[in-house]
Backbone of each chain as nested JSON, in Angstrom:
{
  "chains": [
    {"id": "A", "residues": [
      {"number": 1, "name": "UNK", "atoms": {"N": [-0.958, 16.684, 19.045], "CA": [-0.117, 17.647, 19.807], "C": [0.461, 18.429, 18.7]}},
      {"number": 2, "name": "UNK", "atoms": {"N": [0.723, 19.822, 18.892], "CA": [1.08, 20.767, 18.063], "C": [2.599, 20.998, 18.372]}},
      {"number": 3, "name": "UNK", "atoms": {"N": [3.317, 20.982, 17.18], "CA": [4.806, 21.202, 17.486], "C": [5.131, 22.345, 16.494]}},
      {"number": 4, "name": "UNK", "atoms": {"N": [6.474, 22.532, 16.471], "CA": [6.966, 23.556, 15.354], "C": [6.448, 23.188, 14.013]}},
      {"number": 5, "name": "UNK", "atoms": {"N": [6.255, 24.253, 13.145], "CA": [5.656, 23.918, 11.792], "C": [6.767, 23.032, 10.843]}},
      {"number": 6, "name": "UNK", "atoms": {"N": [6.136, 22.009, 10.429], "CA": [7.058, 21.169, 9.382], "C": [6.371, 20.99, 8.234]}},
      {"number": 7, "name": "UNK", "atoms": {"N": [7.184, 20.574, 7.156], "CA": [6.624, 20.338, 6.0], "C": [6.128, 18.989, 5.87]}},
      {"number": 8, "name": "UNK", "atoms": {"N": [4.988, 18.851, 5.437], "CA": [4.189, 17.47, 4.989], "C": [4.105, 17.416, 3.594]}},
      {"number": 9, "name": "UNK", "atoms": {"N": [4.319, 16.182, 3.031], "CA": [4.083, 15.731, 1.674], "C": [2.831, 14.936, 1.412]}},
      {"number": 10, "name": "UNK", "atoms": {"N": [1.867, 15.318, 0.918], "CA": [0.712, 14.3, 0.606], "C": [0.649, 13.949, -0.8]}},
      {"number": 11, "name": "UNK", "atoms": {"N": [0.485, 12.48, -0.893], "CA": [0.575, 11.946, -2.284], "C": [-0.899, 11.738, -2.426]}},
      {"number": 12, "name": "UNK", "atoms": {"N": [-1.613, 12.388, -3.436], "CA": [-2.98, 12.167, -3.496], "C": [-3.292, 11.612, -4.951]}},
      {"number": 13, "name": "UNK", "atoms": {"N": [-4.031, 10.445, -4.765], "CA": [-4.633, 9.579, -5.998], "C": [-6.11, 9.771, -6.032]}},
      {"number": 14, "name": "UNK", "atoms": {"N": [-6.508, 10.316, -7.148], "CA": [-7.899, 10.42, -7.647], "C": [-8.18, 9.409, -8.746]}},
      {"number": 15, "name": "UNK", "atoms": {"N": [-9.185, 8.68, -8.38], "CA": [-9.603, 7.658, -9.402], "C": [-11.188, 7.892, -9.636]}},
      {"number": 16, "name": "UNK", "atoms": {"N": [-11.613, 7.437, -10.994], "CA": [-13.15, 7.428, -11.187], "C": [-13.75, 6.501, -10.272]}},
      {"number": 17, "name": "UNK", "atoms": {"N": [-14.955, 6.617, -9.855], "CA": [-15.554, 5.431, -9.352], "C": [-15.732, 4.47, -10.208]}},
      {"number": 18, "name": "UNK", "atoms": {"N": [-15.92, 3.189, -9.721], "CA": [-15.984, 1.995, -10.419], "C": [-17.039, 2.052, -11.521]}},
      {"number": 19, "name": "UNK", "atoms": {"N": [-18.194, 2.673, -11.199], "CA": [-19.266, 2.539, -11.941], "C": [-19.166, 3.644, -13.089]}},
      {"number": 20, "name": "UNK", "atoms": {"N": [-18.387, 4.507, -12.985], "CA": [-18.283, 5.546, -13.999], "C": [-17.528, 5.193, -15.242]}},
      {"number": 21, "name": "UNK", "atoms": {"N": [-17.945, 5.646, -16.387], "CA": [-17.227, 5.187, -17.771], "C": [-16.049, 6.02, -17.693]}},
      {"number": 22, "name": "UNK", "atoms": {"N": [-14.949, 5.339, -18.334], "CA": [-13.705, 6.158, -18.44], "C": [-13.05, 5.948, -19.891]}},
      {"number": 23, "name": "UNK", "atoms": {"N": [-13.561, 7.034, -20.673], "CA": [-13.041, 6.954, -22.067], "C": [-11.688, 7.223, -22.4]}},
      {"number": 24, "name": "UNK", "atoms": {"N": [-11.03, 7.874, -21.336], "CA": [-9.503, 8.08, -21.47], "C": [-8.855, 6.703, -21.383]}},
      {"number": 25, "name": "UNK", "atoms": {"N": [-9.358, 5.94, -20.218], "CA": [-8.673, 4.551, -20.073], "C": [-8.996, 3.588, -21.34]}},
      {"number": 26, "name": "UNK", "atoms": {"N": [-10.163, 3.771, -21.709], "CA": [-10.463, 3.045, -22.857], "C": [-9.7, 3.388, -24.173]}},
      {"number": 27, "name": "UNK", "atoms": {"N": [-9.411, 4.396, -24.426], "CA": [-8.519, 4.883, -25.561], "C": [-7.163, 4.411, -25.33]}},
      {"number": 28, "name": "UNK", "atoms": {"N": [-6.572, 4.483, -24.052], "CA": [-5.284, 3.988, -23.745], "C": [-5.152, 2.46, -23.893]}},
      {"number": 29, "name": "UNK", "atoms": {"N": [-6.317, 1.815, -23.594], "CA": [-6.419, 0.446, -23.728], "C": [-6.3, -0.072, -25.129]}},
      {"number": 30, "name": "UNK", "atoms": {"N": [-7.077, 0.735, -26.044], "CA": [-7.051, 0.555, -27.529], "C": [-5.673, 0.671, -27.975]}},
      {"number": 31, "name": "UNK", "atoms": {"N": [-4.961, 1.738, -27.46], "CA": [-3.584, 2.215, -27.917], "C": [-2.588, 1.091, -27.677]}},
      {"number": 32, "name": "UNK", "atoms": {"N": [-2.722, 0.468, -26.278], "CA": [-1.952, -0.517, -25.984], "C": [-1.896, -1.74, -26.823]}},
      {"number": 33, "name": "UNK", "atoms": {"N": [-3.4, -2.076, -27.162], "CA": [-3.496, -3.275, -27.818], "C": [-2.898, -3.033, -29.303]}},
      {"number": 34, "name": "UNK", "atoms": {"N": [-3.04, -1.838, -29.895], "CA": [-2.612, -1.667, -31.226], "C": [-0.997, -1.749, -31.27]}},
      {"number": 35, "name": "UNK", "atoms": {"N": [-0.342, -1.58, -30.16], "CA": [0.998, -1.548, -29.945], "C": [1.43, -2.973, -29.809]}},
      {"number": 36, "name": "UNK", "atoms": {"N": [0.489, -3.961, -29.732], "CA": [0.948, -5.345, -29.471], "C": [0.79, -5.812, -28.045]}},
      {"number": 37, "name": "UNK", "atoms": {"N": [0.346, -5.127, -27.206], "CA": [0.278, -5.615, -25.779], "C": [-1.202, -6.265, -25.76]}},
      {"number": 38, "name": "UNK", "atoms": {"N": [-1.231, -7.433, -26.247], "CA": [-2.611, -8.23, -26.217], "C": [-2.956, -8.695, -25.022]}},
      {"number": 39, "name": "UNK", "atoms": {"N": [-2.213, -8.619, -23.942], "CA": [-2.467, -9.351, -22.588], "C": [-3.15, -8.37, -21.752]}},
      {"number": 40, "name": "UNK", "atoms": {"N": [-3.249, -7.107, -22.051], "CA": [-3.846, -5.99, -21.291], "C": [-5.247, -6.141, -21.182]}},
      {"number": 41, "name": "UNK", "atoms": {"N": [-5.996, -6.306, -20.127], "CA": [-7.428, -6.408, -19.883], "C": [-8.142, -5.223, -19.695]}},
      {"number": 42, "name": "UNK", "atoms": {"N": [-7.625, -4.163, -18.848], "CA": [-8.31, -2.944, -18.769], "C": [-7.373, -1.841, -18.243]}},
      {"number": 43, "name": "UNK", "atoms": {"N": [-7.741, -0.613, -18.636], "CA": [-7.028, 0.448, -18.07], "C": [-7.923, 1.537, -17.498]}},
      {"number": 44, "name": "UNK", "atoms": {"N": [-7.66, 1.951, -16.301], "CA": [-8.466, 2.908, -15.673], "C": [-7.45, 4.127, -15.622]}},
      {"number": 45, "name": "UNK", "atoms": {"N": [-7.88, 5.341, -15.859], "CA": [-7.052, 6.412, -15.888], "C": [-7.557, 7.549, -14.72]}},
      {"number": 46, "name": "UNK", "atoms": {"N": [-6.403, 7.923, -13.981], "CA": [-6.827, 8.808, -12.939], "C": [-5.823, 9.959, -12.821]}},
      {"number": 47, "name": "UNK", "atoms": {"N": [-5.758, 10.615, -11.642], "CA": [-4.837, 11.729, -11.497], "C": [-4.038, 11.658, -10.316]}},
      {"number": 48, "name": "UNK", "atoms": {"N": [-2.916, 12.195, -10.269], "CA": [-2.005, 12.035, -9.025], "C": [-1.457, 13.382, -8.625]}},
      {"number": 49, "name": "UNK", "atoms": {"N": [-1.296, 13.675, -7.434], "CA": [-0.871, 15.155, -7.069], "C": [0.219, 14.944, -5.931]}},
      {"number": 50, "name": "UNK", "atoms": {"N": [0.966, 15.684, -5.99], "CA": [2.057, 15.827, -4.74], "C": [1.827, 17.324, -4.214]}},
      {"number": 51, "name": "UNK", "atoms": {"N": [1.393, 17.376, -2.98], "CA": [1.095, 18.61, -2.354], "C": [1.803, 18.689, -1.215]}},
      {"number": 52, "name": "UNK", "atoms": {"N": [2.635, 19.921, -1.095], "CA": [3.501, 20.029, 0.123], "C": [2.819, 21.216, 0.845]}},
      {"number": 53, "name": "UNK", "atoms": {"N": [2.665, 20.991, 2.267], "CA": [2.038, 22.009, 2.999], "C": [2.869, 21.974, 4.217]}},
      {"number": 54, "name": "UNK", "atoms": {"N": [2.785, 23.545, 4.877], "CA": [3.451, 23.547, 6.205], "C": [2.325, 23.401, 7.332]}},
      {"number": 55, "name": "UNK", "atoms": {"N": [2.367, 22.55, 8.307], "CA": [1.392, 22.429, 9.182], "C": [2.336, 22.04, 10.534]}},
      {"number": 56, "name": "UNK", "atoms": {"N": [1.539, 22.296, 11.645], "CA": [2.079, 22.055, 13.06], "C": [1.899, 20.616, 13.433]}},
      {"number": 57, "name": "UNK", "atoms": {"N": [1.037, 19.953, 12.834], "CA": [0.889, 18.671, 13.383], "C": [0.447, 17.809, 12.147]}},
      {"number": 58, "name": "UNK", "atoms": {"N": [0.619, 16.339, 12.313], "CA": [0.12, 15.497, 11.249], "C": [-1.43, 15.525, 11.074]}},
      {"number": 59, "name": "UNK", "atoms": {"N": [-2.106, 15.408, 12.212], "CA": [-3.487, 15.577, 12.129], "C": [-4.014, 16.69, 11.539]}},
      {"number": 60, "name": "UNK", "atoms": {"N": [-3.444, 17.826, 11.643], "CA": [-3.96, 19.205, 11.115], "C": [-3.708, 18.957, 9.624]}},
      {"number": 61, "name": "UNK", "atoms": {"N": [-2.413, 18.445, 9.16], "CA": [-2.27, 18.269, 7.889], "C": [-3.117, 17.368, 7.167]}},
      {"number": 62, "name": "UNK", "atoms": {"N": [-3.464, 16.148, 7.861], "CA": [-4.445, 15.332, 7.422], "C": [-5.893, 15.773, 6.963]}},
      {"number": 63, "name": "UNK", "atoms": {"N": [-6.265, 16.654, 7.913], "CA": [-7.603, 17.369, 7.88], "C": [-7.636, 18.4, 6.671]}},
      {"number": 64, "name": "UNK", "atoms": {"N": [-6.538, 18.994, 6.579], "CA": [-6.429, 20.085, 5.4], "C": [-6.375, 19.346, 4.104]}},
      {"number": 65, "name": "UNK", "atoms": {"N": [-5.577, 18.296, 4.013], "CA": [-5.574, 17.596, 2.616], "C": [-6.971, 16.956, 2.289]}},
      {"number": 66, "name": "UNK", "atoms": {"N": [-7.529, 16.449, 3.238], "CA": [-8.944, 15.929, 3.183], "C": [-9.855, 16.924, 2.472]}},
      {"number": 67, "name": "UNK", "atoms": {"N": [-9.866, 18.022, 3.094], "CA": [-10.684, 19.392, 2.673], "C": [-10.346, 19.687, 1.273]}},
      {"number": 68, "name": "UNK", "atoms": {"N": [-8.938, 19.737, 1.07], "CA": [-8.6, 20.101, -0.389], "C": [-8.991, 19.086, -1.396]}},
      {"number": 69, "name": "UNK", "atoms": {"N": [-9.096, 17.864, -1.03], "CA": [-9.477, 16.962, -2.041], "C": [-11.149, 17.133, -2.379]}},
      {"number": 70, "name": "UNK", "atoms": {"N": [-11.801, 17.204, -1.28], "CA": [-13.26, 17.371, -1.452], "C": [-13.661, 18.664, -1.896]}},
      {"number": 71, "name": "UNK", "atoms": {"N": [-12.856, 19.65, -1.697], "CA": [-13.225, 20.968, -2.386], "C": [-12.771, 21.244, -3.649]}},
      {"number": 72, "name": "UNK", "atoms": {"N": [-11.546, 20.611, -3.951], "CA": [-10.907, 21.269, -5.347], "C": [-10.331, 20.111, -6.246]}},
      {"number": 73, "name": "UNK", "atoms": {"N": [-9.515, 19.07, -5.382], "CA": [-8.802, 18.048, -6.3], "C": [-9.783, 17.164, -6.788]}},
      {"number": 74, "name": "UNK", "atoms": {"N": [-10.783, 16.757, -6.069], "CA": [-11.693, 15.683, -6.588], "C": [-12.961, 16.105, -6.857]}},
      {"number": 75, "name": "UNK", "atoms": {"N": [-13.641, 15.44, -7.755], "CA": [-15.057, 15.692, -7.931], "C": [-15.854, 14.508, -7.353]}},
      {"number": 76, "name": "UNK", "atoms": {"N": [-16.393, 14.879, -5.998], "CA": [-16.863, 13.69, -5.188], "C": [-18.172, 13.07, -5.872]}},
      {"number": 77, "name": "UNK", "atoms": {"N": [-18.848, 13.717, -6.903], "CA": [-19.9, 12.95, -7.646], "C": [-19.281, 11.738, -8.296]}},
      {"number": 78, "name": "UNK", "atoms": {"N": [-18.282, 11.897, -9.014], "CA": [-17.794, 10.689, -9.836], "C": [-16.442, 10.406, -9.532]}},
      {"number": 79, "name": "UNK", "atoms": {"N": [-15.691, 10.749, -8.511], "CA": [-14.511, 10.357, -8.236], "C": [-14.196, 10.025, -6.829]}},
      {"number": 80, "name": "UNK", "atoms": {"N": [-13.302, 9.124, -6.676], "CA": [-12.828, 8.874, -5.319], "C": [-11.401, 9.285, -5.093]}},
      {"number": 81, "name": "UNK", "atoms": {"N": [-11.121, 9.538, -3.764], "CA": [-9.591, 10.041, -3.463], "C": [-9.141, 9.288, -2.363]}},
      {"number": 82, "name": "UNK", "atoms": {"N": [-7.752, 9.006, -2.47], "CA": [-7.044, 8.554, -1.124], "C": [-5.709, 9.343, -1.343]}},
      {"number": 83, "name": "UNK", "atoms": {"N": [-5.022, 9.401, -0.082], "CA": [-3.864, 10.1, 0.064], "C": [-3.0, 9.395, 1.144]}},
      {"number": 84, "name": "UNK", "atoms": {"N": [-1.776, 9.625, 0.951], "CA": [-0.56, 9.131, 1.937], "C": [-0.071, 10.59, 2.545]}},
      {"number": 85, "name": "UNK", "atoms": {"N": [0.228, 10.583, 3.563], "CA": [0.857, 11.818, 4.172], "C": [2.142, 11.405, 4.812]}},
      {"number": 86, "name": "UNK", "atoms": {"N": [3.259, 12.074, 4.609], "CA": [4.678, 11.927, 5.323], "C": [5.172, 13.24, 5.673]}},
      {"number": 87, "name": "UNK", "atoms": {"N": [6.047, 13.197, 6.607], "CA": [6.71, 14.538, 7.092], "C": [7.974, 14.618, 6.229]}},
      {"number": 88, "name": "UNK", "atoms": {"N": [8.191, 15.708, 5.689], "CA": [9.443, 15.803, 4.898], "C": [10.533, 16.374, 5.724]}},
      {"number": 89, "name": "UNK", "atoms": {"N": [10.259, 17.438, 6.668], "CA": [11.463, 17.877, 7.542], "C": [11.095, 17.594, 9.135]}}
    ]},
    {"id": "B", "residues": [
      {"number": 1, "name": "UNK", "atoms": {"N": [9.85, -18.123, -12.912], "CA": [9.268, -19.354, -13.235], "C": [7.745, -18.991, -13.747]}},
      {"number": 2, "name": "UNK", "atoms": {"N": [7.486, -19.733, -14.984], "CA": [6.244, -19.606, -15.568], "C": [5.167, -20.515, -14.834]}},
      {"number": 3, "name": "UNK", "atoms": {"N": [3.965, -19.934, -14.559], "CA": [2.908, -20.812, -13.843], "C": [1.754, -20.567, -14.897]}},
      {"number": 4, "name": "UNK", "atoms": {"N": [0.541, -20.898, -14.385], "CA": [-0.663, -20.566, -15.101], "C": [-0.811, -18.971, -15.266]}},
      {"number": 5, "name": "UNK", "atoms": {"N": [-1.62, -18.61, -16.181], "CA": [-1.844, -17.259, -16.404], "C": [-2.599, -16.671, -15.147]}},
      {"number": 6, "name": "UNK", "atoms": {"N": [-2.133, -15.551, -14.761], "CA": [-2.943, -14.981, -13.716], "C": [-3.125, -13.392, -13.803]}},
      {"number": 7, "name": "UNK", "atoms": {"N": [-3.974, -12.702, -13.223], "CA": [-4.224, -11.314, -13.515], "C": [-3.298, -10.383, -12.587]}},
      {"number": 8, "name": "UNK", "atoms": {"N": [-2.535, -9.671, -13.201], "CA": [-1.7, -8.858, -12.312], "C": [-2.262, -7.301, -12.5]}},
      {"number": 9, "name": "UNK", "atoms": {"N": [-2.21, -6.607, -11.417], "CA": [-2.76, -5.065, -11.286], "C": [-1.339, -4.296, -11.285]}},
      {"number": 10, "name": "UNK", "atoms": {"N": [-1.181, -3.414, -12.234], "CA": [-0.142, -2.504, -11.957], "C": [-0.721, -1.15, -11.819]}},
      {"number": 11, "name": "UNK", "atoms": {"N": [-0.145, -0.523, -10.604], "CA": [-0.538, 0.963, -10.322], "C": [0.613, 1.793, -10.788]}},
      {"number": 12, "name": "UNK", "atoms": {"N": [0.428, 2.54, -11.918], "CA": [1.41, 3.295, -12.462], "C": [1.162, 4.825, -12.198]}},
      {"number": 13, "name": "UNK", "atoms": {"N": [2.307, 5.364, -11.865], "CA": [2.342, 6.918, -11.404], "C": [3.256, 7.442, -12.457]}},
      {"number": 14, "name": "UNK", "atoms": {"N": [2.786, 8.571, -13.084], "CA": [3.502, 9.219, -13.89], "C": [3.67, 10.865, -13.474]}},
      {"number": 15, "name": "UNK", "atoms": {"N": [4.982, 11.266, -13.221], "CA": [5.141, 12.524, -12.722], "C": [6.112, 13.339, -13.73]}},
      {"number": 16, "name": "UNK", "atoms": {"N": [5.823, 14.568, -13.848], "CA": [6.725, 15.351, -14.561], "C": [8.275, 15.482, -13.762]}},
      {"number": 17, "name": "UNK", "atoms": {"N": [9.215, 15.284, -14.59], "CA": [10.521, 15.539, -14.035], "C": [10.689, 16.754, -13.187]}},
      {"number": 18, "name": "UNK", "atoms": {"N": [11.579, 16.732, -12.233], "CA": [11.532, 18.019, -11.348], "C": [11.991, 19.251, -12.104]}},
      {"number": 19, "name": "UNK", "atoms": {"N": [12.586, 19.176, -12.966], "CA": [13.052, 20.505, -13.666], "C": [12.015, 20.884, -14.66]}},
      {"number": 20, "name": "UNK", "atoms": {"N": [11.028, 20.049, -14.837], "CA": [9.871, 20.668, -15.833], "C": [8.907, 21.417, -15.155]}},
      {"number": 21, "name": "UNK", "atoms": {"N": [8.712, 22.572, -15.885], "CA": [7.62, 23.542, -15.435], "C": [6.145, 22.799, -15.483]}},
      {"number": 22, "name": "UNK", "atoms": {"N": [5.437, 23.12, -14.446], "CA": [4.107, 22.421, -14.208], "C": [2.915, 23.346, -14.233]}},
      {"number": 23, "name": "UNK", "atoms": {"N": [2.423, 23.891, -15.227], "CA": [1.431, 24.956, -15.249], "C": [0.075, 24.354, -14.582]}},
      {"number": 24, "name": "UNK", "atoms": {"N": [-0.178, 23.122, -14.688], "CA": [-1.397, 22.601, -14.14], "C": [-1.297, 22.494, -12.567]}},
      {"number": 25, "name": "UNK", "atoms": {"N": [-0.051, 22.109, -12.121], "CA": [0.226, 22.229, -10.792], "C": [0.041, 23.755, -10.224]}},
      {"number": 26, "name": "UNK", "atoms": {"N": [0.707, 24.658, -10.773], "CA": [0.735, 25.971, -10.413], "C": [-0.749, 26.619, -10.308]}},
      {"number": 27, "name": "UNK", "atoms": {"N": [-1.464, 26.215, -11.348], "CA": [-2.931, 26.603, -11.432], "C": [-3.832, 26.2, -10.059]}},
      {"number": 28, "name": "UNK", "atoms": {"N": [-3.449, 24.818, -9.864], "CA": [-4.006, 24.182, -8.696], "C": [-3.762, 24.874, -7.332]}},
      {"number": 29, "name": "UNK", "atoms": {"N": [-2.43, 25.209, -7.341], "CA": [-1.837, 25.679, -6.233], "C": [-2.494, 27.129, -5.99]}},
      {"number": 30, "name": "UNK", "atoms": {"N": [-2.744, 27.913, -7.06], "CA": [-3.399, 29.213, -6.984], "C": [-4.973, 29.105, -6.586]}},
      {"number": 31, "name": "UNK", "atoms": {"N": [-5.445, 27.985, -7.1], "CA": [-6.859, 27.737, -6.657], "C": [-6.956, 27.493, -5.134]}},
      {"number": 32, "name": "UNK", "atoms": {"N": [-6.078, 26.739, -4.625], "CA": [-6.084, 26.217, -3.209], "C": [-5.886, 27.404, -2.413]}},
      {"number": 33, "name": "UNK", "atoms": {"N": [-4.926, 28.317, -2.795], "CA": [-4.666, 29.569, -2.032], "C": [-5.929, 30.373, -1.928]}},
      {"number": 34, "name": "UNK", "atoms": {"N": [-6.637, 30.544, -3.182], "CA": [-7.774, 31.375, -3.139], "C": [-8.885, 30.766, -2.353]}},
      {"number": 35, "name": "UNK", "atoms": {"N": [-8.787, 29.509, -2.024], "CA": [-10.045, 28.831, -1.33], "C": [-9.518, 28.884, 0.225]}},
      {"number": 36, "name": "UNK", "atoms": {"N": [-8.414, 29.597, 0.501], "CA": [-8.01, 29.922, 1.851], "C": [-6.9, 28.86, 2.425]}},
      {"number": 37, "name": "UNK", "atoms": {"N": [-6.438, 27.955, 1.705], "CA": [-5.465, 27.081, 1.995], "C": [-4.078, 27.639, 2.034]}},
      {"number": 38, "name": "UNK", "atoms": {"N": [-3.704, 28.603, 2.89], "CA": [-2.596, 29.344, 2.836], "C": [-1.265, 28.719, 3.19]}},
      {"number": 39, "name": "UNK", "atoms": {"N": [-1.435, 27.408, 3.765], "CA": [-0.151, 26.695, 4.182], "C": [0.396, 25.815, 3.009]}},
      {"number": 40, "name": "UNK", "atoms": {"N": [-0.318, 25.703, 1.887], "CA": [0.158, 25.031, 0.809], "C": [1.429, 25.637, 0.106]}},
      {"number": 41, "name": "UNK", "atoms": {"N": [2.463, 24.93, 0.114], "CA": [3.636, 25.366, -0.523], "C": [3.869, 24.938, -2.019]}},
      {"number": 42, "name": "UNK", "atoms": {"N": [3.572, 23.785, -2.468], "CA": [3.702, 23.63, -3.883], "C": [2.66, 22.474, -4.24]}},
      {"number": 43, "name": "UNK", "atoms": {"N": [2.309, 22.342, -5.416], "CA": [1.447, 21.319, -5.98], "C": [2.22, 20.887, -7.278]}},
      {"number": 44, "name": "UNK", "atoms": {"N": [2.323, 19.555, -7.314], "CA": [2.913, 18.958, -8.69], "C": [1.726, 18.028, -9.205]}},
      {"number": 45, "name": "UNK", "atoms": {"N": [1.34, 18.111, -10.503], "CA": [0.326, 17.333, -10.915], "C": [0.872, 16.216, -11.815]}},
      {"number": 46, "name": "UNK", "atoms": {"N": [0.279, 14.97, -11.802], "CA": [0.808, 13.791, -12.477], "C": [-0.465, 13.048, -13.034]}},
      {"number": 47, "name": "UNK", "atoms": {"N": [-0.147, 11.796, -13.499], "CA": [-1.087, 10.854, -13.923], "C": [-1.136, 9.503, -13.121]}},
      {"number": 48, "name": "UNK", "atoms": {"N": [-2.131, 8.957, -13.005], "CA": [-2.17, 7.646, -12.268], "C": [-3.168, 6.783, -13.106]}},
      {"number": 49, "name": "UNK", "atoms": {"N": [-2.4, 5.575, -13.388], "CA": [-3.243, 4.467, -14.253], "C": [-3.278, 3.144, -13.359]}},
      {"number": 50, "name": "UNK", "atoms": {"N": [-4.345, 2.347, -13.573], "CA": [-4.346, 1.07, -12.976], "C": [-4.761, 0.242, -14.322]}},
      {"number": 51, "name": "UNK", "atoms": {"N": [-3.613, -0.641, -14.522], "CA": [-3.657, -1.54, -15.851], "C": [-3.569, -2.833, -15.213]}},
      {"number": 52, "name": "UNK", "atoms": {"N": [-4.598, -3.537, -15.773], "CA": [-4.861, -5.092, -15.437], "C": [-4.164, -5.9, -16.692]}},
      {"number": 53, "name": "UNK", "atoms": {"N": [-3.557, -6.853, -16.285], "CA": [-3.005, -7.736, -17.439], "C": [-2.749, -9.06, -17.248]}},
      {"number": 54, "name": "UNK", "atoms": {"N": [-2.922, -10.023, -18.018], "CA": [-2.934, -11.458, -17.909], "C": [-1.415, -11.717, -18.293]}},
      {"number": 55, "name": "UNK", "atoms": {"N": [-0.748, -12.421, -17.314], "CA": [0.666, -12.823, -17.594], "C": [0.955, -14.121, -16.765]}},
      {"number": 56, "name": "UNK", "atoms": {"N": [1.985, -14.934, -17.198], "CA": [2.238, -16.291, -16.601], "C": [3.223, -16.102, -15.393]}},
      {"number": 57, "name": "UNK", "atoms": {"N": [3.79, -14.91, -15.149], "CA": [4.723, -14.759, -14.089], "C": [4.824, -13.126, -13.799]}},
      {"number": 58, "name": "UNK", "atoms": {"N": [5.27, -13.023, -12.628], "CA": [5.534, -11.621, -12.153], "C": [6.599, -10.833, -12.983]}},
      {"number": 59, "name": "UNK", "atoms": {"N": [7.71, -11.548, -13.289], "CA": [8.672, -10.894, -14.089], "C": [8.312, -10.548, -15.387]}},
      {"number": 60, "name": "UNK", "atoms": {"N": [7.407, -11.253, -16.088], "CA": [7.055, -10.919, -17.387], "C": [6.016, -9.891, -17.338]}},
      {"number": 61, "name": "UNK", "atoms": {"N": [5.144, -9.732, -16.327], "CA": [4.142, -8.66, -16.223], "C": [5.011, -7.453, -15.965]}},
      {"number": 62, "name": "UNK", "atoms": {"N": [6.077, -7.453, -15.101], "CA": [7.051, -6.459, -14.795], "C": [7.543, -5.76, -16.122]}},
      {"number": 63, "name": "UNK", "atoms": {"N": [8.032, -6.733, -16.927], "CA": [8.656, -6.277, -18.192], "C": [7.727, -5.782, -19.024]}},
      {"number": 64, "name": "UNK", "atoms": {"N": [6.444, -6.063, -19.163], "CA": [5.514, -5.533, -19.954], "C": [5.077, -4.176, -19.75]}},
      {"number": 65, "name": "UNK", "atoms": {"N": [4.812, -4.04, -18.369], "CA": [4.362, -2.784, -17.961], "C": [5.563, -1.661, -17.914]}},
      {"number": 66, "name": "UNK", "atoms": {"N": [6.607, -2.064, -17.761], "CA": [7.778, -1.177, -18.111], "C": [7.711, -0.736, -19.595]}},
      {"number": 67, "name": "UNK", "atoms": {"N": [7.587, -1.699, -20.459], "CA": [7.756, -1.244, -21.817], "C": [6.338, -0.477, -22.145]}},
      {"number": 68, "name": "UNK", "atoms": {"N": [5.404, -0.81, -21.632], "CA": [3.972, 0.123, -21.918], "C": [4.317, 1.716, -21.351]}},
      {"number": 69, "name": "UNK", "atoms": {"N": [4.87, 1.768, -20.206], "CA": [5.259, 3.093, -19.744], "C": [6.068, 3.913, -20.625]}},
      {"number": 70, "name": "UNK", "atoms": {"N": [7.26, 3.166, -21.011], "CA": [8.143, 4.002, -21.991], "C": [7.746, 4.168, -23.312]}},
      {"number": 71, "name": "UNK", "atoms": {"N": [6.839, 3.326, -23.817], "CA": [6.207, 3.498, -25.198], "C": [4.964, 4.284, -25.471]}},
      {"number": 72, "name": "UNK", "atoms": {"N": [4.182, 4.184, -24.358], "CA": [2.861, 4.998, -24.403], "C": [2.393, 5.661, -23.223]}},
      {"number": 73, "name": "UNK", "atoms": {"N": [2.404, 5.22, -22.011], "CA": [1.971, 5.821, -20.858], "C": [2.608, 7.179, -20.475]}},
      {"number": 74, "name": "UNK", "atoms": {"N": [3.884, 7.083, -20.519], "CA": [4.78, 8.205, -20.316], "C": [5.602, 8.678, -21.27]}},
      {"number": 75, "name": "UNK", "atoms": {"N": [5.905, 10.093, -21.262], "CA": [6.758, 10.806, -22.267], "C": [8.264, 10.866, -21.485]}},
      {"number": 76, "name": "UNK", "atoms": {"N": [9.205, 9.929, -21.911], "CA": [10.367, 9.811, -21.227], "C": [11.103, 11.099, -21.304]}},
      {"number": 77, "name": "UNK", "atoms": {"N": [10.918, 11.963, -22.15], "CA": [11.557, 13.382, -22.378], "C": [11.244, 14.312, -21.13]}},
      {"number": 78, "name": "UNK", "atoms": {"N": [10.149, 14.193, -20.65], "CA": [9.669, 15.293, -19.666], "C": [9.165, 14.503, -18.348]}},
      {"number": 79, "name": "UNK", "atoms": {"N": [8.862, 13.192, -18.382], "CA": [8.162, 12.623, -17.403], "C": [9.002, 11.421, -16.918]}},
      {"number": 80, "name": "UNK", "atoms": {"N": [8.862, 11.104, -15.544], "CA": [9.229, 10.035, -14.832], "C": [8.208, 8.93, -14.724]}},
      {"number": 81, "name": "UNK", "atoms": {"N": [8.393, 7.708, -14.442], "CA": [7.144, 6.801, -14.094], "C": [7.796, 5.719, -13.023]}},
      {"number": 82, "name": "UNK", "atoms": {"N": [6.889, 5.316, -12.347], "CA": [7.144, 4.311, -11.342], "C": [5.937, 3.399, -11.338]}},
      {"number": 83, "name": "UNK", "atoms": {"N": [5.945, 2.156, -10.936], "CA": [4.729, 1.379, -10.856], "C": [4.888, 0.219, -9.734]}},
      {"number": 84, "name": "UNK", "atoms": {"N": [3.724, -0.026, -9.1], "CA": [3.719, -1.157, -8.186], "C": [2.847, -2.266, -8.935]}},
      {"number": 85, "name": "UNK", "atoms": {"N": [3.281, -3.595, -8.61], "CA": [2.721, -4.597, -9.392], "C": [2.229, -5.676, -8.21]}},
      {"number": 86, "name": "UNK", "atoms": {"N": [1.044, -5.977, -8.591], "CA": [0.399, -7.062, -7.395], "C": [-0.294, -8.021, -8.24]}},
      {"number": 87, "name": "UNK", "atoms": {"N": [-0.466, -9.341, -7.697], "CA": [-1.312, -10.396, -8.407], "C": [-2.618, -10.315, -7.911]}},
      {"number": 88, "name": "UNK", "atoms": {"N": [-3.473, -10.246, -8.731], "CA": [-4.951, -10.119, -8.274], "C": [-5.609, -11.451, -8.097]}},
      {"number": 89, "name": "UNK", "atoms": {"N": [-5.319, -12.428, -8.994], "CA": [-5.861, -13.745, -8.736], "C": [-4.899, -14.959, -8.561]}}
    ]}
  ]
}
């Protein structure tokens, strides 16, 4: 159902697919071990975005964020994405 | 209480402090608008890490991840961090 326009906040998490090599994560793992964190087993690095958008319904906002992820925010060849949507106002 | 060693997964979110300028987020905002997403109001870019570590208790794991964040993963001058901890095994 469409109501008045409201602000939605999408918290978007982008991660490399599990089979994809992650040199940034491996470098951070090495750094943590050098600092004495010997119990660290693995580090995977990803991206996090907070996107605010004006939409008239949660389902429209959901569809828009999905399209943003697949067209710009994530590279679907090597990355997965997920997001949480909440109404701000 | 200390038990046998278990694997903990920390999901770490690093964000720029609200007062800090975010050129990456602004570039992404411009890109989204160029693609026709006219309802987007703002984008803030951050980092996301999945860290696996072996610890004997959740409180120890919590303390370790906190230290990792403040010593290596985040820059406390310009960034905030938060994390969620869960037991994997």
